[in-house]
Every structure is written in C-alpha cells, then in structure tokens.
C-alpha positions as semicolon CSV with decimal commas, in nm:
position;residue;x (nm);y (nm);z (nm)
1;M;9,956;-14,857;17,708
2;A;9,944;-14,691;18,008
3;E;10,030;-14,323;18,057
4;L;10,244;-14,148;18,332
5;V;10,316;-13,787;18,361
6;I;10,632;-13,651;18,514
7;R;10,806;-13,344;18,602
8;I;11,156;-13,257;18,479
9;P;11,371;-12,971;18,575
10;E;11,350;-12,642;18,369
11;D;11,707;-12,708;18,244
12;L;11,644;-13,054;18,103
13;K;11,323;-12,932;17,917
14;L;11,542;-12,697;17,758
15;V;11,766;-12,962;17,610
16;V;11,480;-13,204;17,528
17;E;11,324;-12,889;17,326
18;Q;11,660;-12,854;17,153
19;V;11,647;-13,239;17,051
20;S;11,318;-13,254;16,834
21;E;11,394;-13,551;16,648
22;I;11,430;-13,798;16,958
23;D;11,097;-13,998;17,016
24;W;11,092;-13,909;17,410
25;S;10,820;-14,119;17,517
26;L;11,024;-14,436;17,342
27;A;11,357;-14,300;17,497
28;V;11,227;-14,262;17,820
29;S;11,018;-14,581;17,813
30;R;11,339;-14,765;17,747
31;L;11,535;-14,625;18,005
32;A;11,272;-14,705;18,260
33;K;11,262;-15,048;18,155
34;E;11,629;-15,061;18,185
35;K;11,628;-14,947;18,489
36;F;11,368;-15,135;18,675
37;E;11,528;-15,419;18,542
38;R;11,818;-15,375;18,699
39;L;11,670;-15,289;18,987
40;A;11,506;-15,588;19,008
41;R;11,784;-15,788;18,918
42;L;11,966;-15,625;19,228
43;K;11,672;-15,696;19,448
44;R;11,712;-16,099;19,331
45;I;12,091;-16,073;19,437
46;V;12,059;-15,906;19,777
47;S;11,729;-16,138;19,864
48;K;11,960;-16,382;19,825
49;S;12,257;-16,212;20,059
50;E;12,321;-16,387;20,381
51;L;12,547;-16,055;20,471
52;S;12,373;-15,806;20,762
53;E;12,301;-15,426;20,674
54;E;12,519;-15,364;20,967
55;K;12,815;-15,612;20,837
56;A;12,779;-15,448;20,489
57;V;12,874;-15,083;20,629
58;E;13,136;-15,252;20,829
59;L;13,251;-15,390;20,525
60;S;13,204;-15,065;20,269
61;D;13,398;-14,879;20,522
62;K;13,682;-15,091;20,517
63;I;13,692;-15,098;20,189
64;S;13,679;-14,759;20,171
65;E;13,956;-14,648;20,394
66;S;14,182;-14,919;20,229
67;L;14,116;-14,737;19,883
68;A;14,161;-14,405;20,049
69;R;14,520;-14,509;20,171
70;R;14,614;-14,667;19,850
71;Y;14,502;-14,338;19,685
72;E;14,704;-14,126;19,919
73;E;15,029;-14,365;19,849
74;M;14,978;-14,297;19,461
75;L;14,950;-13,918;19,519
76;K;15,318;-13,942;19,703
C-alpha cells in the first residue's frame, strides 16, 4: 500500500489526538476514496454535457436571482 503524508491545521490535530480509538489511516482512506469516486462521477457527467461554461454561469445567475426573490418574498 502506498503512503501519503498530509499536513493538517493545528486545531484538527488536537481533535485527532482526542479521539484515539479511531483508525485515522482507515478513516481518511475511506473519505478520500468516497471523494475521488464522487469527483470521477461528476467528471463523467460533465464530459457528456453540451452546456458551455458561459451558459452554465448564465443559468446559475438566473437560478440565484430567482431564489433570492423567492426568499425575499418569504421574509415579508
């Protein structure tokens, strides 16, 4: 098995040290595997898309504006 060294913030290190009963190597390995599988799935989906980046941004802006209006109406 390959070995990978990562740096973590000091506050996370303190949490890791407090929960000693967890096999951190196994936990991080599983989390990384899940994340990479999600990214690979997303990449497959995006590679089939015919939506240009410009159109995607335009659509995202329209959705954001629509949601903002909806939430403003709810708060009245």
